[in-house]
Residue, then its C-alpha position, 0 to 999 in steps of 0.5 A: x468506388x463510393x462504396x469502397x470509400x465508404x467501407x474504408x472510412x467505416x473501417x478507419x472509424x471502427x479501428x479508431x473507436x477500438x483504439x480509443x476503447x483499448x486506451x481507456x481500458x488500459x488507463x483505467x487498469x493502470x489507475x486501479x492496479x496495486x502499487x508496486x511493493x505494497x501488501x494490501x489487505x481488506x479490513x472488516x472494521x472502520x479506519x478508526x477500529x482497524x487503527x486501534x486494533x493495530x496499535x493494541x497488537x503493537x503494544x502486546x508485542x512490545x513494538x515501539x509506536x513512534x507516531x500516527x499521522x492522521x492525514x484526513x484531520x490534517x487535510x481539514x486543517x488545510x480546508x480540504x477533504x480526504x477520506x479517512x487515512x492514517x499512517x502508523x509508524x512503528x518498529x523495533x530498532x534492534x531489527x531495523x538497525x541490522x538492515x541499516x548496517x547492510x545498507x544505510x539507504x534503507x533508513x529512508x523506509x524505516x521505521x515500518x509503516x502501515x497505511x489504513x484508509x477508506x477507498x472510493x467504495x467505502x471499503x477499508x484497506x491496510x497496506x505496508x511495504x513488502x520487506x522483500x521489495x525494500x530489500x531489492x530496492x536498497x540492494x541488500x543483496x543477501x545481507x540481512x536475508x534472514x531479518x528480511x524474512x522475519x520482518x515479512x512474517x511479523x508484518x503479516x502476523x501483525x496485520x492479520x491479527x488486527x484484521x481477524x474477526x473476534x473469536 
């Protein structure tokens, strides 16, 4: 009878250990998963260089640069530390207005934004909102479909250009 109890307790301990391991892995996986609706690309450059390259492309393409938010500098002003983190706010009112005419709530996500940051491993990342995700979020339901597709293409080209190796 003692052997059966010992085997039973051993099995319960094993199952509990496996459950804890599974839950820990699930938690770790959830923390490293990409956020929904973002397109994320790795940059071969520093945050500062990636920011400069992206802004130069905006200028060449004639897009409006509305603001740059330097989150790490703002954190220092609050006596806190943050790895380099920048948000560049830019766009073209002729394009954004077309989407707002479809559904004004999309204005909360406009103008466009690009996030550039240094991750935990020291790698620089660049992210932007997927225009199709925003279309779904604001239920454009076909209104502005061509505009959303064009924005997707432009964002991809702008970010690829900023991240391209000099040729």
